[in-house]
C-alpha positions in Angstrom: 90.7 163.9 101.5 90.7 160.1 101.7 93.7 160.0 99.3 95.7 162.4 101.5 94.9 160.2 104.6 95.9 157.1 102.8 99.1 158.6 101.5 99.9 160.0 105.0 99.4 156.5 106.6 101.5 154.8 103.9 104.3 157.4 104.3 104.2 156.9 108.1 104.4 153.1 107.8 107.3 153.4 105.4 109.1 155.7 107.8 108.6 153.4 110.7 109.6 150.4 108.6 112.8 152.2 107.6 113.7 152.7 111.3 113.7 148.9 112.0 117.0 147.4 112.9 118.3 145.5 109.9 118.9 141.8 110.6 122.4 140.4 110.6 123.3 137.7 108.1 123.5 135.0 110.8 119.9 135.9 111.7 118.7 135.4 108.1 120.9 132.6 106.9 121.1 129.5 109.0 123.0 126.5 108.2 121.1 123.3 108.7 122.4 120.8 111.2 123.6 117.5 109.8 122.1 116.0 113.0 118.7 114.8 111.9 117.1 111.4 111.2 118.7 109.9 108.1 118.4 106.7 106.1 121.1 105.3 103.8 121.9 102.0 102.1 125.2 100.0 102.0 125.5 97.7 99.0 127.2 94.4 98.7 128.5 92.1 96.0 126.4 89.0 95.2 126.6 86.4 97.9 129.0 88.4 100.0 128.8 90.1 103.4 132.2 91.8 103.1 132.2 95.6 102.7 133.4 97.0 99.4 135.8 100.0 99.3 132.8 102.2 98.4 130.8 100.8 101.4 133.7 101.5 103.7 133.9 105.1 102.4 130.2 105.6 102.8 130.3 104.3 106.4 133.2 106.5 107.3 131.6 109.5 105.8 128.3 108.9 107.6 130.0 108.2 110.9 132.1 111.3 110.6 129.0 113.4 110.5 127.0 111.4 113.0 129.7 111.3 115.7 128.9 115.0 116.3 125.2 114.2 117.0 123.1 112.8 119.7 122.5 109.4 118.2 119.4 107.9 119.8 119.1 104.7 117.8 120.5 103.0 114.7 118.5 100.4 112.9 120.4 98.1 110.5 118.4 95.7 108.4 120.2 93.2 106.1 118.5 92.2 102.8 119.3 89.6 100.2 118.0 88.9 96.6 115.9 86.0 95.7 118.6 83.7 94.3 119.4 80.7 96.4 117.6 79.1 99.4 115.6 81.2 101.8 117.6 80.0 104.8 120.9 80.9 103.1 119.5 84.3 102.2 118.4 85.0 105.7 121.9 84.0 107.0 123.5 86.2 104.4 121.3 89.2 105.3 122.1 88.7 109.0 125.8 88.7 108.3 125.5 91.8 106.2 123.6 93.6 109.0 126.2 92.6 111.6 129.0 93.7 109.3 127.6 97.1 108.8 126.7 97.6 112.5 130.2 96.5 113.5 131.7 98.9 111.0 129.6 101.8 112.2 130.6 101.0 115.8 134.3 100.8 114.9 133.9 104.2 113.2 132.8 105.7 116.5 129.0 105.3 116.8 127.7 104.0 120.1 126.9 100.3 120.1 124.1 100.3 122.7 121.8 102.1 120.3 122.0 99.5 117.5 118.9 97.4 116.5 120.2 94.8 114.0 117.8 92.7 112.0 117.5 90.7 108.8 114.8 90.2 106.2 116.5 87.6 104.1 114.9 87.4 100.7 111.4 88.4 102.0 110.1 91.0 99.6 112.8 90.2 97.0 110.2 89.4 94.3 107.1 91.3 93.2 103.7 89.8 93.4 104.1 88.9 89.7 107.3 87.0 90.5 109.8 89.5 89.1 113.0 90.0 91.1 113.4 93.3 92.9 116.6 95.1 91.8 119.4 96.1 94.2 118.4 93.8 97.1 122.0 93.0 98.0 122.2 95.7 100.7 121.6 96.8 104.3 119.2 99.6 105.1 120.5 101.9 107.8 118.1 104.2 109.7 119.7 106.6 112.2 117.7 108.7 114.6 120.1 111.6 115.2 119.5 115.0 116.7 121.7 118.0 117.5 123.5 117.8 120.9 122.1 120.1 123.5 
């Protein structure tokens, strides 16, 4: 008797489930918005603050996506490696940060949202004195959200 009751309930649930309206593809598959907080690096040649061709391409690609977003803030921090004097490295990292911020602005991102800073060679070496690799860069952090 219990078996019949269980089978009847299972059959009833299957029948009700089969009656449900199937979901459309757009209800199941959603494409993620490219408008979300993102971080990327722009690299430089040693002792230079000029953008390379690869850096120009990366900035253009990022700006192309971010122009469609609600960009709330952009933080650009210039970095330098440990070679040379600390004052020169700080100046170089400031120039790198300004260069990237100007390029992002020229590519169509709003300038009032930029926070530009420089770290110079701070953190360019480990506690043991070894040089940190790939410090010739700017770090770009964009707080972007979908437009409403």
